[in-house]
N, C-alpha and C positions, 0 to 999 in steps of 0.2 A: 384527320380531324381539325375542325377548325375551333380555336381557342380564341373567345371574343378579348378587345384591348385591356379591359376591367378584370378578367380573370387573370389576364397575363401579367400587368402590373402586379395583381395581390400575390401570385407565386414568384414573382421576382422579390417583391418585398418583406416576402417569408423566407428570402434565401434559395429558393428552386428557382434555378435557370431554366427557362423553356426554349430551347432551340429546334428549329425545325430540322427534320428527319436529313442526314446527308448534307450538313453544315460543313464538314469538315474540320471542325472543332476538335482537338482531344478534350478526351475524358481523363481527369487527374483522381485516385484516392485521395482521401484527406489522411494526415500523417496520425500514426497511433497515440493515443494518448498518453502523456507522461507518468501518469500515476498507476498504469497498470504492468505488472509485474512482466519483467523481460527475462525471458529464459536465455540469454545469451550472456547477463551480468553473472558475474562469478560471485556465488551466494554460498553463504555457511550456517546450520543451523546449531545452537548451542542450548543446552538443557542445566537450570540452574535448580539445585534443591534450597529451597528457601524457608529459613526460620524467622517469627517476629510478626507472621500476618496474622491477625487478632479476628479477622470476618472477611465474608467473600466480597465484601466492599473493597478492602486493603487491596485484595487480588484484581478488583474490577479497575481499581484506580491504577494501579502499577501496570495493568495490560495496556491502560489507555495512554498512559504518559509513554510506553513504548511504543505506541504505534504512531505517537506524535513525533518519535525520534526522526533523525534525519538518517536515510539508511538500513530502516527496518521495513521489511519485507512484511512478515506477519509475527503476532505474538500473541501468545495463549498462556495465561496464567491461572492455575487452578489451586484455590486455597485449600480444598481438603487434602489434594495429593501432597502439597507444600513445593508445587514444583512452577519453572516458566519454562517455555521453548519457545526460543525466537530466532527467527529466520532473518539473516540481514546480507547487506551486500558489504563484502568484505573490502572492499575500497572505500567506505563511509564510516565503518563501524568496527569495533574487534569486542569480542568474547570479553576481553579485561575490563574495555568501557563499558559494557552493558554490567558485567560484575559490578564496578565500580558505582554505576546509577544506583544499584539496589540498593548497596550498603548506605549510599546518599541518601537516600528515602527512608533508611530508617531500620530496614531489613538484613538481616544476614545470610550470607551466601556459605551455605554448608559444603556445596559440591557443585564442582563445573564441568562437564562433558560437552564435547564437540561429537554432535550425531550427525 
């Protein structure tokens, strides 16, 4: 297969390297992105029963705040059930720090359970 020089230049500029077959150069995979959940990281999941949320927007706001916290892998806050389920990296967060955050946001934690 013959690739014209113009097409080859376009591929190189687009970040695609064109090497002739049998060039002897090793091919290496790109490293995994940092924001992807890593299975070997020690994670914990905590469930909070929360009171004081008055609407679904309260739950969505709290959920978004959890997701922006360092070490939080997953956050689900359910207004109707009055609960939050948070999965976090134990090296970066604790159930206690997450509970204190809920209180700081103006809500009350009625029950904490590690699941």
